[in-house]
FIRO-593340 format. One line per 4 residues: number of its first residue (from 1); for each residue x, y, z of N, C-alpha, C. Coordinates in steps of 0.05 Angstrom, whole numbers, plus 5000, padded with zeros to 4 digits. Layout:
NUM = X,Y,Z,X,Y,Z,X,Y,Z ~ ...
END
This chain:
1 = 5019,4976,4997,5001,4997,5000,5021,5023,5001 ~ 5008,5044,4984,5033,5068,4981,5015,5086,4999 ~ 5033,5092,5020,5024,5108,5040,5033,5140,5041 ~ 5017,5159,5042,5022,5185,5037,5009,5203,5060
5 = 5025,5216,5080,5010,5232,5097,5006,5260,5087 ~ 4992,5276,5104,4988,5306,5098,4999,5322,5120 ~ 5018,5334,5117,5029,5349,5147,5016,5378,5151 ~ 4997,5378,5173,4986,5401,5180,4997,5424,5194
9 = 5019,5408,5214,5029,5428,5231,5066,5411,5229 ~ 5085,5434,5231,5109,5429,5231,5123,5449,5248 ~ 5123,5436,5273,5141,5460,5292,5167,5466,5279 ~ 5173,5490,5280,5201,5498,5274,5226,5489,5292
13 = 5214,5483,5317,5228,5471,5340,5250,5449,5327 ~ 5234,5432,5308,5251,5409,5298,5273,5419,5279 ~ 5272,5444,5272,5297,5452,5251,5318,5466,5272 ~ 5316,5465,5297,5337,5474,5312,5358,5455,5320
17 = 5385,5461,5327,5405,5441,5335,5394,5417,5358 ~ 5377,5423,5370,5366,5398,5385,5359,5374,5373 ~ 5353,5376,5343,5341,5355,5327,5367,5351,5305 ~ 5370,5330,5295,5383,5323,5271,5362,5307,5250
21 = 5368,5313,5222,5355,5303,5203,5360,5277,5197 ~ 5341,5259,5190,5345,5228,5177,5338,5231,5155 ~ 5360,5230,5137,5368,5234,5107,5357,5205,5090 ~ 5328,5207,5093,5316,5185,5076,5294,5189,5060
25 = 5300,5197,5038,5281,5202,5013,5248,5198,5020 ~ 5254,5163,5023,5230,5149,5021,5209,5156,5047 ~ 5223,5158,5068,5205,5159,5095,5197,5196,5093 ~ 5215,5208,5085,5206,5237,5085,5186,5244,5062
29 = 5184,5229,5042,5162,5231,5025,5133,5221,5029 ~ 5135,5202,5050,5113,5187,5058,5102,5208,5084 ~ 5119,5216,5100,5108,5234,5124,5106,5259,5112 ~ 5112,5267,5087,5102,5299,5076,5121,5316,5094
33 = 5146,5309,5101,5158,5330,5119,5193,5317,5125 ~ 5208,5330,5133,5231,5318,5140,5227,5306,5168 ~ 5235,5279,5173,5235,5264,5192,5261,5270,5212 ~ 5254,5281,5233,5279,5294,5250,5280,5281,5278
37 = 5300,5274,5292,5301,5264,5313,5316,5278,5335 ~ 5312,5281,5362,5325,5288,5384,5358,5280,5386 ~ 5376,5300,5388,5396,5291,5395,5405,5277,5416 ~ 5414,5259,5425,5422,5241,5449,5446,5244,5459
41 = 5445,5255,5481,5468,5268,5498,5478,5250,5523 ~ 5463,5254,5545,5466,5240,5568,5443,5223,5577 ~ 5425,5213,5561,5404,5198,5570,5394,5182,5547 ~ 5376,5163,5544,5365,5148,5521,5343,5174,5512
45 = 5335,5170,5484,5311,5181,5478,5289,5158,5484 ~ 5271,5168,5501,5249,5151,5505,5218,5161,5497 ~ 5207,5145,5483,5177,5159,5473,5159,5134,5471 ~ 5137,5142,5474,5112,5122,5474,5097,5130,5450
49 = 5083,5107,5438,5064,5108,5418,5042,5093,5421 ~ 5012,5109,5414,4994,5096,5424,4967,5104,5400 ~ 4947,5090,5400,4929,5096,5383,4902,5100,5406 ~ 4885,5121,5407,4868,5130,5427,4843,5133,5407
53 = 4820,5129,5425,4792,5141,5417,4794,5169,5422 ~ 4771,5184,5409,4767,5214,5416,4769,5218,5444 ~ 4754,5201,5461,4754,5203,5489,4776,5188,5506 ~ 4794,5182,5488,4821,5177,5501,4826,5146,5511
57 = 4803,5127,5499,4807,5103,5509,4827,5087,5487 ~ 4835,5063,5498,4853,5047,5487,4845,5021,5475 ~ 4820,5017,5485,4809,4996,5473,4780,4990,5477 ~ 4768,4970,5469,4737,4968,5464,4732,4948,5492
61 = 4709,4949,5504,4707,4933,5527,4703,4906,5519 ~ 4696,4897,5493,4695,4871,5485,4723,4860,5464 ~ 4742,4879,5461,4761,4874,5451,4785,4889,5464 ~ 4797,4875,5487,4821,4891,5501,4845,4895,5489
65 = 4849,4886,5459,4875,4891,5441,4874,4922,5435 ~ 4898,4934,5442,4898,4961,5433,4899,4966,5404 ~ 4904,4949,5384,4906,4945,5357,4874,4946,5345 ~ 4861,4945,5366,4826,4939,5356,4816,4973,5350
69 = 4832,4987,5363,4825,5020,5358,4826,5030,5329 ~ 4846,5022,5316,4844,5030,5288,4831,5011,5268 ~ 4830,4990,5274,4821,4964,5258,4787,4970,5261 ~ 4780,4976,5279,4746,4982,5279,4735,5005,5276
73 = 4753,5022,5262,4740,5049,5254,4733,5045,5226 ~ 4701,5039,5228,4691,5033,5202,4692,5059,5175 ~ 4692,5080,5186,4688,5103,5172,4718,5110,5156 ~ 4739,5097,5169,4768,5103,5162,4772,5089,5135
77 = 4794,5098,5122,4799,5082,5097,4818,5058,5105 ~ 4826,5042,5083,4840,5024,5092,4876,5040,5096 ~ 4874,5057,5079,4902,5072,5084,4906,5087,5116 ~ 4887,5096,5121,4883,5109,5144,4890,5089,5170
81 = 4875,5068,5169,4880,5046,5187,4909,5034,5187 ~ 4918,5034,5158,4948,5025,5155,4961,5045,5169 ~ 4958,5070,5163,4978,5088,5179,4981,5087,5205 ~ 4964,5078,5218,4967,5075,5251,4985,5054,5251
85 = 4986,5034,5235,5006,5008,5244,5031,5020,5229 ~ 5033,5029,5215,5059,5043,5196,5071,5057,5220 ~ 5052,5079,5232,5067,5098,5254,5082,5085,5273 ~ 5066,5064,5285,5078,5049,5307,5104,5033,5303
89 = 5102,5023,5274,5123,5009,5263,5148,5031,5256 ~ 5141,5052,5252,5163,5071,5246,5179,5082,5276 ~ 5158,5076,5297,5176,5081,5325,5193,5054,5333 ~ 5185,5032,5319,5197,5008,5326,5222,5006,5312
93 = 5218,5022,5288,5244,5019,5268,5268,5033,5277 ~ 5263,5058,5293,5284,5074,5303,5295,5067,5330 ~ 5283,5047,5347,5283,5043,5372,5305,5020,5373 ~ 5322,5019,5393,5341,4993,5404,5323,4975,5417
97 = 5305,4984,5434,5289,4971,5451,5261,4979,5455 ~ 5244,4961,5470,5219,4968,5470,5211,4962,5499 ~ 5195,4978,5512,5184,4970,5539,5151,4960,5534 ~ 5151,4935,5548,5121,4923,5549,5113,4917,5575
101 = 5093,4923,5585,5081,4917,5605,5066,4888,5611 ~ 5062,4875,5635,5053,4847,5634,5022,4855,5625 ~ 5005,4876,5630,4979,4873,5616,4979,4874,5591 ~ 4994,4885,5575,4999,4884,5546,4997,4854,5537
105 = 5015,4844,5551,5024,4816,5546,4996,4797,5541 ~ 4981,4804,5564,4955,4788,5577,4936,4796,5554 ~ 4931,4826,5550,4910,4827,5532,4917,4822,5500 ~ 4940,4817,5493,4944,4810,5466,4948,4779,5467
109 = 4940,4766,5483,4935,4740,5483,4965,4720,5480 ~ 4983,4731,5486,5003,4710,5480,5016,4719,5451 ~ 5006,4738,5438,5019,4749,5405,5033,4769,5407 ~ 5045,4783,5432,5058,4802,5430,5085,4805,5418
113 = 5093,4814,5396,5120,4818,5391,5128,4845,5377 ~ 5147,4862,5379,5149,4882,5372,5169,4882,5352 ~ 5156,4873,5325,5166,4868,5300,5164,4888,5276 ~ 5184,4892,5265,5172,4910,5235,5177,4891,5217
117 = 5156,4893,5199,5149,4880,5176,5145,4898,5149 ~ 5148,4918,5147,5152,4937,5124,5174,4946,5113 ~ 5175,4946,5088,5201,4941,5074,5216,4967,5079 ~ 5204,4990,5073,5217,5018,5073,5229,5020,5103
121 = 5212,5013,5123,5220,5016,5150,5244,4994,5159 ~ 5240,4980,5148,5266,4950,5149,5293,4965,5139 ~ 5287,4980,5115,5312,4996,5100,5322,5013,5126 ~ 5301,5029,5134,5310,5051,5151,5326,5048,5178
125 = 5313,5018,5191,5333,5007,5212,5356,5003,5203 ~ 5361,4987,5178,5387,4983,5170,5402,5005,5167 ~ 5393,5031,5154,5406,5056,5152,5418,5064,5183 ~ 5400,5062,5202,5407,5071,5228,5430,5053,5241
129 = 5434,5032,5229,5447,5013,5242,5440,5001,5269 ~ 5410,4993,5265,5400,4981,5289,5403,4951,5287 ~ 5403,4938,5311,5403,4907,5309,5379,4896,5296 ~ 5385,4873,5281,5362,4861,5272,5333,4864,5287
133 = 5336,4849,5314,5314,4848,5331,5315,4874,5357 ~ 5290,4882,5364,5292,4899,5387,5298,4885,5410 ~ 5312,4894,5432,5311,4886,5457,5284,4886,5470 ~ 5273,4866,5478,5243,4868,5489,5244,4868,5521
137 = 5237,4892,5529,5240,4897,5559,5213,4893,5571 ~ 5209,4866,5587,5186,4863,5597,5186,4875,5628 ~ 5174,4888,5639,5171,4905,5660,5146,4895,5675 ~ 5151,4884,5699,5126,4870,5714,5132,4865,5744
141 = 5115,4871,5757,5120,4865,5793,5120,4837,5794 ~ 5104,4820,5786,5104,4791,5793,5104,4777,5768 ~ 5129,4769,5762,5127,4752,5735,5119,4720,5736 ~ 5107,4721,5763,5096,4689,5766,5068,4692,5746
145 = 5055,4714,5745,5033,4715,5736,5034,4712,5703 ~ 5055,4712,5690,5054,4708,5665,5065,4683,5656 ~ 5055,4667,5640,5053,4642,5624,5077,4648,5606 ~ 5100,4646,5611,5118,4650,5593,5121,4634,5567
149 = 5114,4605,5575,5107,4585,5553,5093,4590,5531 ~ 5069,4610,5542,5050,4617,5520,5055,4637,5501 ~ 5079,4654,5511,5083,4677,5497,5099,4678,5472 ~ 5089,4687,5449,5104,4682,5426,5132,4696,5425
153 = 5138,4716,5442,5158,4731,5445,5179,4708,5460 ~ 5169,4694,5474,5192,4675,5493,5197,4657,5469 ~ 5176,4645,5452,5182,4618,5434,5200,4626,5412 ~ 5204,4660,5408,5220,4664,5380,5254,4667,5399
157 = 5266,4641,5393,5290,4640,5404,5306,4665,5396 ~ 5304,4674,5378,5328,4700,5365,5322,4720,5378 ~ 5299,4724,5396,5292,4752,5409,5305,4761,5434 ~ 5320,4775,5435,5333,4789,5460,5314,4800,5477
161 = 5310,4787,5505,5291,4794,5529,5302,4798,5553 ~ 5298,4820,5564,5300,4828,5591,5273,4824,5610 ~ 5270,4810,5626,5248,4812,5647,5260,4825,5672 ~ 5246,4850,5672,5253,4870,5697,5228,4860,5719
165 = 5238,4850,5745,5217,4844,5759,5221,4848,5791 ~ 5202,4847,5805,5208,4852,5833,5201,4820,5849 ~ 5190,4802,5825,5182,4778,5842,5191,4755,5821 ~ 5212,4738,5827,5219,4720,5801,5195,4700,5797
169 = 5199,4690,5777,5178,4667,5766,5182,4642,5784 ~ 5165,4622,5787,5166,4603,5800,5187,4578,5789 ~ 5182,4583,5761,5201,4562,5749,5218,4579,5735 ~ 5244,4582,5726,5259,4600,5710,5256,4587,5677
173 = 5252,4609,5662,5245,4595,5632,5269,4589,5616 ~ 5269,4565,5606,5294,4553,5594,5307,4585,5580 ~ 5332,4579,5584,5350,4599,5566,5352,4625,5576 ~ 5338,4627,5602,5342,4656,5619,5362,4654,5640
177 = 5377,4674,5646,5395,4678,5666,5386,4695,5685 ~ 5380,4689,5713,5377,4704,5734,5400,4725,5743 ~ 5394,4745,5747,5418,4771,5757,5405,4789,5770 ~ 5423,4801,5788,5418,4828,5807,5426,4851,5787
181 = 5448,4841,5771,5466,4864,5757,5451,4859,5726 ~ 5460,4876,5711,5452,4880,5682,5475,4868,5664 ~ 5465,4849,5646,5485,4840,5627,5481,4849,5600 ~ 5497,4836,5587,5496,4847,5556,5469,4843,5547
185 = 5462,4866,5532,5432,4863,5518,5428,4844,5499 ~ 5443,4829,5490,5440,4808,5470,5432,4781,5483 ~ 5428,4780,5511,5423,4755,5523,5397,4755,5529 ~ 5384,4734,5540,5358,4729,5551,5364,4731,5585
189 = 5354,4745,5600,5360,4750,5623,5333,4761,5638 ~ 5338,4752,5665,5315,4758,5689,5329,4778,5705 ~ 5324,4804,5709,5335,4823,5731,5320,4826,5750 ~ 5328,4819,5774,5311,4815,5795,5320,4845,5812
193 = 5298,4862,5814,5300,4884,5834,5275,4890,5846 ~ 5286,4888,5878,5264,4895,5897,5246,4917,5895 ~ 5265,4942,5885,5253,4962,5884,5237,4970,5856 ~ 5241,4960,5835,5234,4959,5808,5235,4984,5797
197 = 5267,4997,5798,5275,5022,5795,5283,5028,5768 ~ 5260,5035,5752,5260,5046,5722,5278,5064,5712 ~ 5285,5083,5736,5305,5104,5729,5333,5089,5725 ~ 5335,5071,5747,5366,5057,5743,5366,5037,5727
201 = 5346,5025,5718,5342,5008,5694,5351,5029,5663 ~ 5339,5049,5660,5341,5061,5635,5372,5068,5640 ~ 5380,5081,5659,5415,5086,5659,5428,5068,5653 ~ 5422,5042,5665,5443,5021,5657,5437,5012,5627
205 = 5418,5011,5618,5410,5006,5584,5426,5031,5571 ~ 5422,5051,5576,5441,5077,5561,5471,5069,5561 ~ 5480,5058,5587,5503,5053,5589,5516,5032,5570 ~ 5499,5012,5568,5500,4986,5550,5499,4996,5520
209 = 5492,5016,5514,5488,5024,5486,5459,5025,5475 ~ 5440,5027,5493,5412,5025,5484,5405,5056,5486 ~ 5403,5065,5460,5402,5100,5461,5375,5107,5455 ~ 5355,5086,5445,5333,5099,5439,5308,5074,5445
213 = 5295,5085,5461,5275,5063,5471,5244,5077,5466 ~ 5230,5055,5460,5200,5063,5450,5188,5042,5474 ~ 5165,5064,5488,5149,5050,5507,5120,5042,5499 ~ 5114,5019,5497,5085,5008,5488,5071,5006,5514
217 = 5074,5007,5536,5059,5004,5562,5044,5028,5570 ~ 5020,5024,5567,5004,5047,5581,5010,5056,5606 ~ 5015,5040,5624,5019,5042,5653,5045,5059,5654 ~ 5067,5050,5641,5091,5064,5641,5095,5089,5622
221 = 5079,5091,5607,5075,5117,5598,5070,5135,5618 ~ 5054,5132,5638,5049,5153,5657,5071,5156,5682 ~ 5084,5127,5686,5105,5126,5708,5131,5141,5696 ~ 5134,5136,5672,5159,5150,5661,5160,5178,5661
225 = 5132,5190,5658,5133,5217,5661,5140,5224,5690 ~ 5128,5215,5709,5130,5216,5737,5162,5220,5741 ~ 5176,5204,5729,5206,5203,5731,5218,5221,5719 ~ 5200,5235,5698,5210,5254,5681,5233,5247,5657
229 = 5226,5219,5650,5243,5208,5632,5229,5203,5602 ~ 5205,5207,5603,5190,5206,5571,5194,5232,5557 ~ 5210,5229,5533,5214,5256,5520,5190,5259,5503 ~ 5180,5238,5483,5161,5249,5463,5138,5225,5469
233 = 5115,5232,5457,5087,5216,5456,5080,5224,5431 ~ 5076,5198,5414,5067,5197,5389,5037,5185,5395 ~ 5014,5200,5388,4990,5192,5392,4972,5197,5370 ~ 4959,5172,5358,4942,5175,5339,4915,5175,5346
237 = 4896,5191,5339,4873,5189,5353,4850,5179,5324 ~ 4840,5160,5336,4819,5150,5315,4790,5158,5319 ~ 4780,5165,5299,4750,5184,5306,4727,5164,5309 ~ 4730,5150,5336,4710,5134,5345,4707,5140,5375
241 = 4679,5138,5387,4674,5140,5418,4670,5116,5430 ~ 4681,5112,5451,4680,5093,5466,4664,5093,5496 ~ 4679,5108,5508,4668,5118,5536,4668,5090,5556 ~ 4658,5097,5582,4663,5079,5602,4684,5070,5616
245 = 4690,5059,5632,4711,5056,5656,4731,5034,5640 ~ 4745,5039,5620,4766,5029,5605,4796,5033,5604 ~ 4814,5022,5594,4841,5031,5596,4845,5059,5582 ~ 4860,5075,5593,4867,5102,5584,4892,5104,5592
249 = 4906,5126,5580,4930,5134,5594,4931,5147,5620 ~ 4945,5135,5635,4943,5145,5665,4921,5142,5682 ~ 4905,5121,5673,4878,5116,5690,4879,5105,5717 ~ 4905,5090,5719,4904,5070,5745,4934,5085,5759
253 = 4941,5105,5745,4963,5115,5763,4959,5140,5779 ~ 4981,5148,5795,4976,5174,5814,4977,5194,5795 ~ 4955,5208,5794,4954,5235,5775,4971,5256,5783 ~ 4975,5271,5766,4992,5297,5771,4972,5318,5781
257 = 4978,5340,5794,4959,5358,5803,4968,5383,5792 ~ 4948,5411,5799,4951,5431,5779,4978,5445,5787 ~ 4991,5441,5809,5018,5455,5811,5039,5442,5796 ~ 5038,5420,5787,5060,5403,5776,5048,5381,5756
261 = 5052,5381,5732,5048,5366,5712,5064,5369,5685 ~ 5069,5348,5668,5082,5351,5642,5056,5368,5623 ~ 5077,5381,5606,5063,5393,5580,5073,5382,5555 ~ 5055,5379,5540,5061,5369,5512,5057,5389,5490
265 = 5078,5396,5476,5077,5412,5447,5079,5396,5424 ~ 5062,5405,5411,5060,5389,5386,5091,5396,5360 ~ 5100,5373,5354,5121,5370,5337,5106,5370,5312 ~ 5095,5355,5303,5081,5347,5277,5053,5339,5287
269 = 5033,5350,5264,5009,5341,5263,5000,5334,5235 ~ 4993,5305,5228,4991,5300,5198,4957,5281,5200 ~ 4950,5283,5179,4926,5265,5171,4928,5253,5143 ~ 4911,5238,5135,4912,5222,5109,4880,5229,5101
273 = 4858,5221,5115,4833,5229,5107,4819,5243,5133 ~ 4794,5233,5134,4781,5253,5155,4775,5238,5178 ~ 4785,5212,5186,4777,5198,5211,4799,5193,5229 ~ 4823,5199,5220,4849,5199,5244,4862,5225,5240
277 = 4875,5225,5265,4894,5249,5266,4921,5235,5279 ~ 4944,5244,5271,4970,5228,5276,4987,5255,5293 ~ 4993,5255,5317,5008,5271,5329,5035,5264,5341 ~ 5053,5277,5338,5078,5276,5353,5078,5299,5371
281 = 5087,5293,5397,5088,5312,5419,5119,5313,5435 ~ 5122,5338,5438,5147,5334,5456,5141,5341,5485 ~ 5152,5325,5504,5139,5330,5529,5158,5343,5547 ~ 5152,5368,5562,5167,5385,5581,5157,5383,5609
285 = 5174,5381,5626,5168,5378,5656,5177,5406,5672 ~ 5162,5413,5690,5164,5435,5709,5142,5444,5723 ~ 5142,5457,5746,5120,5466,5759,5114,5494,5757 ~ 5092,5506,5760,5082,5536,5756,5099,5548,5773
END
C-alpha cells in the first residue's frame, strides 16, 4: 500500500540544533515532512506510541487489544487504518529496545512481539545501524503471573529479552539467566530488582548502548513521566467514541496535580483522510 501523509503542522523547533535530520527520501516523502530526531547526549531518547479513541480510550470493552482501536474504525479508509500500524512500526524501526508491560502481554493473548515487517522501515532500521531485533524489556512486579511458555516472544528464540521484575517466576524459563546486575543486551535475562527502579534500569541500558527506547506500555507511559524520563508521545487519534471505565493513559496511575504536570507541545500533526489524526508531541517538565 502506497502511504502518504499530509502534514498540517510542523514545529520550527524541529529545525533547531536539538534535532538532527534522518536523510531518507522515501520516509520523508511518506511523512510529507523531513523526519528529525532529538540529539542524544546524556540519556536515552524514550518515547511512547499509542492509538486512542476521541475520548482517550485504548480499547473496546469486548476487544481489549489496543490494535482494535484502528481496525474497527469503519469510516476510516484502509490507508488511514494502515497508517496507524505504520506509525507504530516507524517507532519500532528507530528504537533499540521496547518496553512492554505485563497487562499488554495478557491483552494480546500471547501474540505480542514488537516486530517490523514493512520494507521501507526495515531499510530505515538498517540505515540507522540498528540490530535486527529490538531488545524486548518486560517490566512486571510479579513475573509469576505470566505464562512464559504461552508467549510468542518467548518462543522466538532469536529475540533478546529482559524481564525486569520484583518477583521472580516460580520456574525460570529455559534459556534465561537470573541476575541482580545488568548483562549484555544480547542475552535473555531476568533482572531481579526489589525496588523495580525504572530510572536505574534506563541508565544501565543507556550505558550498555541502548540509545532509543520505545514504550508500548500504557502504565509506564505515565510512570515514565513521573520520573521525567519520557521525551515524546506519538498519539494517533481514531475518530470513534467508546466511553466507560476502560483502559486509558494514566487511568490507574497517581495523577499529576495543578501545580505540577507535564506539558505536551505539538511537533508534527498529520492526517490522510478525515477519520484519524496522527500527532507527535514533545514532553516538557516543570512546575508553575
